C-alpha positions, 0 to 999 in steps of 0.5 A, a space after each residue: 629088788 623093789 616092790 613089783 605091782 605087775 606080778 604074777 602075770 597070767 603066763 608066769 611060771 612060779 619058779 621064775 616069779 617066786 623071788 619077785 613075789 617074796 620080795 613083794 611080801 617083804 616090802 609090804 611087811 616093811 611098809 606095815 612095820 613103819 608106825 604100825 603094829 607088827 603083823 605078828 601082834 594079834 592083840 593090836 593088829 590094824 592099829 598105829 603106834 603113832 602117825 607121822 605126816 610129811 610136810 605138804 607143799 599145798 593143801 590137799 583136794 577133798 571130796 564132798 564127804 572128806 575131811 583132810 588132816 595134814 602137815 604144812 609149813 606154818 603160814 604165820 612166819 614161824 619156821 615150824 611144821 603145823 597140823 592143818 584141817 581142810 573141810 569137805 569139797 576143798 573148803 576152808 583151811 584151818 591151822 590148828 596147832 600154830 601158837 606163841 606162848 608167853 606173857 603176850 601170846 596167841 593160840 588156836 582153839 580146836 574150833 578154829 577160833 583164835 585166842 590172844 592174851 597180853 598185858 599192859 600198864 596205863 593211867 586212866 583212859 588207855 586210848 585205843 590200844 592196837 592189838 598188834 602182832 605179837 612176838 614169834 613171827 607175823 602172827 594171825 589177826 582177828 577178823 572179829 572178836 567175840 569175847 574180850 576181857 581185861 582185869 587189873 593185877 598186882 604182883 606179890 599178892 598185894 590187895 588192890 582197889 584198882 580196876 579196869 573197865 573195858 570201854 570199847 573193842 574192835 577186831 584190831 583195837 581195845 580201849 580201857 579205863 584204869 581207875 582206883 575203885 573207891 574214888 573212881 580217880 584215874 590210877 596207874 594200873 597193871 592190866 591183863 587182857 584176853 580176846 577170843 574171835 575169828 581169825 582173818 
């Protein structure tokens, strides 16, 4: 017997609808018992144990004073379900948990900004290095970069006079000059880079 929202009716006799009313109470207790603190726990009543969200096929509708938090399939080519936020009045939709971690990777910050990082090797002028889609799927891209940095590095803690100068960056490329610090001569340099900006 399933939950019946239409009882009791005005003309019902309690002895006839008692089984349906009992079933309704049992169904409500079962509903509350999923991911919630049980009715019989007065210390934590009204609280959730945890929240599970079925994956949505589309973005929910939001009113003028509503913010939606929901699960949806990643839009970045990954076979994953991620958390999304939708702004009020059917506003912007932000993927807040998609990421790819590794030596080259990307992630979203809680503000909705995109952070990417990577490494490379060059001698002298790198030319325009394209900020390509990184491993882990198609991945997001920048519409604008607000912060970009690069630095030289060596493995094993060996001191280095190498340095990397950022000569230019756009939403899709960066350019560096890799040099030996004391002579400013072009040198073969390992470098790491980090960029933060708006997602396209």
